[in-house]
N, C-alpha and C positions, 0 to 999 in steps of 0.2 A: 326515213319511214314515219309513220304517226301511229300512235296508239289511240284508237277510238273507244272511247268509253260509252257503250250503247246500252240503252234501256230497252231490255229484252221483254218488256211487258210482265203482266201478272202471271202468265202461264200458257195461255192459249197461243199457238203458233201463229195463227191468223192475226193477232193483235200486235205484231211487229209493225213498225213503220216501213215504207217503201225503201227508205235511206238504209235502215238497218238491215232489211234483206238483201240489198245490194251489196252492202260492205261484207256482211257474212258469208256471201256467195264469192267473194273474190279475194279477200285476205289470205295469205297463207298461214297464219297462226291465230287461232282462237282460244282465249282463257274464258272459263264459264265455271259457275258452282254447280255442281251436278244434281244437287238436292232441289234446286230452284230453277233449272233452266230443262225444259222438256227434251226429249230425243228429238221431237219433230223439229226443233228450232236447229239442231245440229246437223240434221238432214240435209239442210240447206247449204252446208259448207262445200267449199270446193274440193275435188278429188285430190288426195294428198296432202291436205291441210294438216297442220298440227295442232291437235286438240289437247289442251291443258285442263283437267277438272281442278279448280283451285280449293275445292272443299276440304281436303286434308293439308292444305298449305297455310303457313303463317304469312303475314305482311311481307317480310324480307324476302322469302322464297318467291312470293308473286313478283316483286318488283324485280327480283334478279331474272325471272323469265321475260319480263318487259324490256329489260336492258340487254338481254341476250339478243332478243329479236332485232332490236335497234342495231346492235352491233353487227348482225347478219344482214341488214338492210331489208327487214321484213316489216310490213304493216301488220298491225295487231287489232283484232276484234275484242275488247274486253268487255264480256256481257255481264250485266247487272240486272237482277230482277226488278220489274217496275219502272221507275223513272230514277235516273241518277241524282236528281235534285234533293231527294230526302231519303235519310236513313241508308245510304248506299255505301259509305266508307270510300267514296271516290276521292274526296279532298285530300286525305292523307296519302293516297297514292300519287295523285297529281303534284304535290309538293315535294316528294321524292324524285319524281321524273323532271321536275323542273330543276332541281339541284343536279341531276345527272344529265341536264342539257338534252332530254327526250322530248320531243314535241307530241302533244296531244290535243284531243278535241272532244267534246260531248256530244252525243246523238240522244235526243230525248225520246222518252217512251210512254206508254201507258201507264199511269201510276196504280198499284195495287187498290188505293181507295176508290179509284174511278171504276174499275172493273166491280169492286164490292157494291158502290152505289148502283150500278146498272144490274147486278144481280137482285138488289132489293127493288130494282124499278123506283128509285127514289131520288129526287132532286134534293141536295143538301142545302139549298137556299130556297127558301119560300117567303114570299112577300107578306109582311106583317107578321110573321112566325119566327123566322130566323135568318140573318142575313151574314152570319159569320161562322166559318168553320175553322176550328183548330185542329192541326195536324199534329198529334205529339205521341209519347210512348211512355212506359214506365220504367223504373230503375231496376227492376229486379232483373238479376243475372246480365247487366248491361251497365254502360257507363253512366254514372250518377247524374241525375238532372240538375241543371244550374238552378240556384236560388230564384223563388218566385214562379217556377214553372211546375210547382206541384199540382197534382190532379185537383185537389180540392180547390185551390185558388182559380184555376182554369174553369172548374164547374160554376164557380160563383158568378162568371161573366154571362152565363145563360146560352152562351155560343154553343153549336153542334160539335161536339167532341169526336174525332176520329182516331182511334188508338192503335198504333202499330206495335208489334212485340209486347203484347199486354195479356193474352189470353192465358198465359202459364201463370199469371198473377192475378187471376180473376177474382179471388176473394178480397184481395186488397184494393183492386179498382172499385168494386161495388162499395166497399166500406168507406173509400175516400169520396166517392160521388155522391152516396145516399143524402148526407146532410144538405146539400145545396140543390140537388135534382129532385129528391123526393122518391119513394117507393114505386109509384106509378109513373114515373118519368119512362117513355118508351125507348128500348134498346134493341140492339141487333147485333149478331157475328156473321160473318160470312168467312167461311174457311175454305181455303184454297180456291179463289174466285178465279173463275173462267176455266179452271180445270175440269176434267170430265167428272171428278168426284166431289165438285164444288157442293157445299153444304150451307145452307141459309137457315137462320134462327132468328125469329122475331119473338120478344117478351117484354114483361115489365123489368125495370132494374132491379127489384127487389128478387125477381126469380133468376136473374142473368147467371150467376154463378151456379146454381144448382143445375139449370138447364145444359150449361156448358159442359158441366161433368157428365150429365146424363148422356149427351150426344157423343161424349169421347172426343171433344176438340181439343187439342193439346198445343197445335202450333200452326204457322202460317195462315193465321187469321187476322181479320180486321173487325175492331170493335167500333160501334157506332152508337152514341148515345145523345138524345135530344129531342126536343119537341118537333122538330120537322118530320120524325118518323111515324108521329101519331095524327098529323094535322090533316083532318077531314075537310075543313074550312080553312081557306086562305085568300086573300086578295088577288085579283088579277095583277100581272106585272104592268107597270107604267110602259114598259117598251113597246106594247102593242094596243095601248089604251086608243079608243076612239078620239080622244080630246087631245091627244099628243100632236104637237106640231112636226110634221115629218119634213117640211120644206117642200121644193118642187121635186116630182118623181125624177129618178135617175134617167138620164137620157132626154128629158123634155126640154123645151125651149123656154128661157127665162121670160 
């Protein structure tokens, strides 16, 4: 059997990949976090599938479920919100499965930050304005950040900052970013991106904490801070520049 770590996307059931949908519809065991995976996704499971909500389980209990399925010869769809490559806790499960001799693979999904950018109708990299995006989080109520990855240090780079797991610590976020970014730096929050109750907020960095509180945004939100959010004027990309040498057209004779 195989454990399939599946990126279940940011929330909307129709943002699952075709591969993810196929696996969810066929495997006999599905593990999911009930607070993050909508019922519409689980509606696509096969009849009689064993569904396990991992929200109340610790890591040892989750691994026990996966190993039990392996011993029964059952494939498992292990659903993670967004994409498994960032802030998913897949790595700690995978190394335990390796130790137990249980095979696994990763199925990528639509990350929450991409859904947030779509909700903002915003490209996060603009020519001449910002070409670097930093995906990070804060340490409040979570694993401590490694040395050198403090928000103030990241803000000093001038890159566009995309913060996960940070909205509950919004006052400290603003305090850390203000010295480097300045009070007028554009900021945005997208809560529950792609869900029916999605909430989008744009404001100055100086106003961010107050507006987050006024809107009652407390969790499941992406915070974006950077110049690209307010850039009305920027260069055209070199990709489609008339002066770019594109070589012979595809399919044309040399």
